[in-house]
C-alpha positions as CSV (number, residue, x, y, z in Angstrom):
1,M,0.0,0.0,-0.2
2,K,1.4,3.5,-1.3
3,I,0.0,6.6,0.8
4,H,0.2,9.7,-1.3
5,T,-0.8,13.1,0.3
6,L,-1.9,16.1,-1.3
7,I,-1.6,19.1,0.5
8,S,-4.3,20.7,-1.8
9,P,-6.8,19.3,-4.5
10,V,-6.0,22.1,-7.0
11,S,-2.6,20.7,-8.4
12,V,-4.4,18.1,-10.0
13,E,-7.3,17.6,-12.6
14,D,-10.6,15.7,-11.7
15,L,-9.6,12.6,-13.7
16,Y,-6.3,12.4,-11.7
17,F,-8.6,10.2,-9.2
18,A,-10.1,7.9,-11.6
19,G,-10.2,4.3,-10.2
20,K,-8.3,5.6,-7.2
21,T,-9.0,4.9,-3.5
22,T,-9.3,8.7,-1.9
23,V,-9.7,10.2,1.6
24,V,-10.5,13.6,1.8
25,V,-10.0,15.8,5.1
26,D,-11.0,19.1,5.7
27,V,-10.9,19.4,9.5
28,L,-12.0,23.1,9.9
29,R,-14.8,22.3,9.2
30,A,-16.3,20.6,6.3
31,T,-15.3,17.0,6.9
32,T,-15.9,17.1,10.6
33,T,-19.5,18.7,10.0
34,I,-20.3,16.0,7.5
35,V,-19.3,13.4,10.0
36,T,-21.2,14.8,12.7
37,A,-24.2,15.1,10.4
38,I,-24.3,11.6,9.2
39,A,-23.5,10.1,12.8
40,N,-26.6,12.1,13.9
41,G,-28.6,10.5,11.6
42,A,-28.7,12.5,8.4
43,K,-29.9,10.6,5.4
44,E,-27.3,12.1,3.4
45,V,-25.2,14.8,2.4
46,I,-24.8,16.2,-1.1
47,P,-21.4,18.2,-1.2
48,V,-21.6,21.0,-4.0
49,N,-19.1,23.2,-5.5
50,T,-21.0,26.3,-6.0
51,I,-23.5,28.2,-4.0
52,G,-26.0,28.4,-7.2
53,F,-25.7,24.6,-7.6
54,A,-26.3,24.1,-3.9
55,M,-29.8,26.3,-4.2
56,K,-30.9,24.8,-7.4
57,V,-30.5,21.2,-5.8
58,S,-32.3,22.0,-2.8
59,G,-35.1,23.6,-4.5
60,N,-35.7,20.7,-6.8
61,A,-35.5,17.4,-4.9
62,F,-35.6,15.3,-2.0
63,G,-39.5,15.9,-1.2
64,G,-39.2,18.9,1.1
65,K,-36.8,17.0,3.4
66,T,-34.0,19.1,2.4
67,L,-31.5,21.4,4.5
68,L,-29.3,23.8,2.9
69,G,-25.9,24.5,4.8
70,G,-22.4,25.8,4.2
71,E,-20.1,28.9,4.6
72,R,-17.9,31.3,2.6
73,N,-14.7,32.2,4.2
74,A,-15.9,31.1,7.5
75,K,-19.1,32.8,7.6
76,K,-22.9,31.4,7.1
77,I,-24.4,32.2,3.8
78,E,-27.1,34.4,3.7
79,G,-30.3,32.7,3.2
80,F,-29.0,29.4,4.4
81,P,-30.7,27.8,7.2
82,L,-27.5,26.3,8.3
83,G,-23.9,27.2,8.3
84,N,-20.8,25.0,8.6
85,S,-20.3,24.6,12.4
86,P,-20.6,21.0,13.5
87,L,-22.8,22.1,16.4
88,E,-25.7,23.1,14.3
89,Y,-25.9,19.6,12.8
90,S,-27.7,18.0,16.0
91,E,-29.7,14.9,15.8
92,E,-32.9,17.1,16.3
93,I,-32.2,19.1,13.4
94,V,-30.6,16.5,10.6
95,K,-32.3,13.0,11.4
96,D,-33.4,11.6,8.1
97,K,-32.8,14.7,6.3
98,S,-30.8,15.2,3.1
99,I,-28.3,18.4,3.6
100,V,-27.0,20.3,0.6
101,L,-23.6,21.4,1.7
102,F,-21.4,24.3,0.0
103,T,-18.1,25.3,1.9
104,T,-15.0,27.2,0.8
105,N,-12.7,24.3,0.4
106,G,-14.1,20.8,1.7
107,T,-16.9,20.2,-0.5
108,K,-15.0,21.5,-3.5
109,A,-12.2,18.9,-2.8
110,I,-14.8,16.1,-2.3
111,V,-16.5,17.0,-5.8
112,R,-12.7,17.4,-7.2
113,A,-12.3,13.7,-6.4
114,K,-15.6,12.5,-7.6
115,Y,-14.3,9.9,-10.2
116,S,-12.4,8.0,-7.3
117,E,-13.3,4.2,-7.3
118,N,-13.7,4.8,-3.3
119,L,-14.0,8.1,-1.9
120,F,-14.2,8.5,1.9
121,V,-14.8,11.4,4.1
122,C,-12.4,11.8,7.2
123,S,-11.9,13.9,10.3
124,F,-10.4,13.5,13.7
125,N,-13.6,12.4,14.9
126,N,-13.9,9.2,12.8
127,I,-10.2,8.4,11.9
128,E,-10.1,4.9,13.3
129,S,-12.9,3.7,11.5
130,I,-11.3,5.1,8.2
131,A,-8.0,3.5,8.7
132,R,-9.5,0.2,9.2
133,E,-11.6,0.3,6.2
134,L,-8.4,1.4,4.0
135,V,-6.3,-1.5,5.6
136,E,-9.3,-4.0,4.6
137,L,-9.0,-2.7,1.2
138,N,-5.4,-2.8,1.0
139,N,-5.2,-0.3,-2.1
140,D,-2.8,2.5,-2.7
141,V,-4.6,5.7,-1.2
142,E,-4.7,9.1,-1.9
143,I,-5.2,11.4,1.2
144,V,-6.3,14.7,0.1
145,C,-6.1,17.6,2.4
146,A,-8.8,20.5,1.4
147,G,-6.5,23.1,2.6
148,S,-7.2,26.7,2.2
149,H,-7.8,28.5,-1.3
150,G,-5.3,26.0,-2.6
151,M,-2.8,26.5,0.0
152,F,-1.3,24.3,2.7
153,S,-3.2,24.1,5.9
154,L,-1.5,22.9,9.1
155,E,-4.7,21.0,10.4
156,D,-5.5,18.9,7.5
157,S,-1.8,17.7,7.1
158,V,-1.9,17.0,10.8
159,C,-4.8,14.9,10.3
160,A,-3.3,13.3,7.3
161,G,-0.6,12.1,9.6
162,C,-2.8,10.8,12.3
163,L,-4.7,8.6,9.6
164,I,-1.2,7.3,8.5
165,D,-0.1,6.6,12.2
166,R,-3.3,4.5,12.5
167,I,-2.8,2.6,9.3
168,E,0.6,1.6,10.6
169,Q,-0.7,0.3,13.6
170,Y,-2.5,-2.4,11.4
171,T,-0.1,-3.1,8.6
172,D,3.6,-2.6,7.8
173,N,3.1,-3.1,4.1
174,I,3.2,0.6,3.4
175,S,5.3,2.9,1.5
176,Y,5.0,6.8,1.5
177,S,5.3,9.9,-0.8
178,D,7.4,12.8,0.6
179,A,4.1,14.8,1.7
180,S,2.9,11.8,3.6
181,K,6.3,11.6,5.6
182,C,6.1,15.4,6.2
183,S,2.3,14.8,7.5
184,A,3.5,12.0,9.6
185,M,6.1,14.1,11.2
186,L,3.7,16.9,11.8
187,Y,1.3,14.7,13.6
188,D,4.2,13.4,15.7
189,K,4.9,17.0,16.7
190,Y,1.2,17.9,17.5
191,K,-0.3,14.6,18.6
192,E,-0.4,15.2,22.4
193,N,-2.5,18.5,22.0
194,L,-4.4,18.7,18.9
195,L,-6.6,21.5,20.4
196,E,-3.9,23.7,20.8
197,M,-2.6,22.7,17.1
198,L,-6.1,23.7,15.7
199,K,-6.0,27.0,17.9
200,E,-2.6,27.8,16.4
201,S,-3.5,27.1,13.0
202,E,-4.2,30.0,10.5
203,H,-7.9,29.0,10.0
204,G,-8.7,28.3,13.7
205,K,-7.5,31.8,14.5
206,L,-9.8,33.0,11.7
207,L,-12.8,30.7,13.3
208,M,-12.1,31.9,16.8
209,S,-12.4,35.6,15.8
210,N,-15.7,34.7,14.2
211,G,-16.9,33.3,17.3
212,F,-16.6,29.3,16.6
213,E,-14.0,28.5,19.1
214,K,-16.2,25.6,20.2
215,D,-15.9,24.2,16.9
216,L,-12.1,23.6,17.4
217,D,-13.1,21.7,20.2
218,V,-15.4,19.4,18.4
219,A,-13.0,19.1,15.7
220,S,-10.1,18.1,18.0
221,R,-11.8,15.2,19.4
222,V,-10.6,11.7,18.3
223,D,-12.7,8.7,17.5
224,I,-15.8,10.0,18.7
225,H,-17.7,8.6,15.7
226,H,-17.4,5.0,14.4
227,I,-18.6,5.5,10.9
228,V,-17.3,5.4,7.3
229,P,-19.0,8.3,5.1
230,V,-18.6,7.3,1.6
231,Y,-19.4,9.3,-1.6
232,N,-21.1,7.7,-4.5
233,S,-23.3,9.3,-7.2
234,G,-23.1,12.7,-6.0
235,V,-24.3,11.9,-2.1
236,I,-22.2,11.0,1.0
237,K,-23.8,8.3,3.1
238,S,-22.8,6.0,5.9
239,K,-21.2,2.8,4.8
240,D,-23.8,1.2,6.9
241,K,-26.8,2.7,5.3
242,I,-25.3,1.8,1.7
243,K,-25.3,-2.0,2.5
244,T,-28.7,-1.7,4.3
245,N,-30.6,0.3,1.5
246,G,-28.7,-1.0,-1.6
């Protein structure tokens, strides 16, 4: 198994992912929010890469059981009932709902990787479940850090390193790209205090300045959800739900 890490998806075209096993990471906050929503009973999350498409999709489908959520530059989008805080996606609000989600970086990264044979959504919250799934598949892996406007983000690379560390606990049949080695070193540096790392990160500081400090606490929690969110045919569902519902 070779693990390749992309510090941003913008360096590759959509077809780069064709036939690959891919994991998308956007700790602050898209993948944390998606994992939270699905863990709290959302039927599915539909990630989109434009606000206009989000509004079109939410207005024309899913029989009224649709919630529109997202953010632009860390701020809730005008007219959207939900933002991109995982704290908004409680069971009371999202259970059995379809959520159309747009975010500045994370949902765009997921859509960019849509041609992957296997496409998973990862955060610190569900990292053990993703690691076990990847080891079971035993394919080469692309870890895609959503980054920030095409640039490196500390928190996503640390999360990639954490995923690599978890995979190493189950197999030693691994080789690494240079970016994966760097991610693993970053995780080793920050693993004892992930919350402090998030607070030190550029995007973490932006979120705190906008009143979202509690989101960092949620995002820093490791293995609080034991789910594998899978993107397929335009929607993200729990792997268990896909098996159950076909």
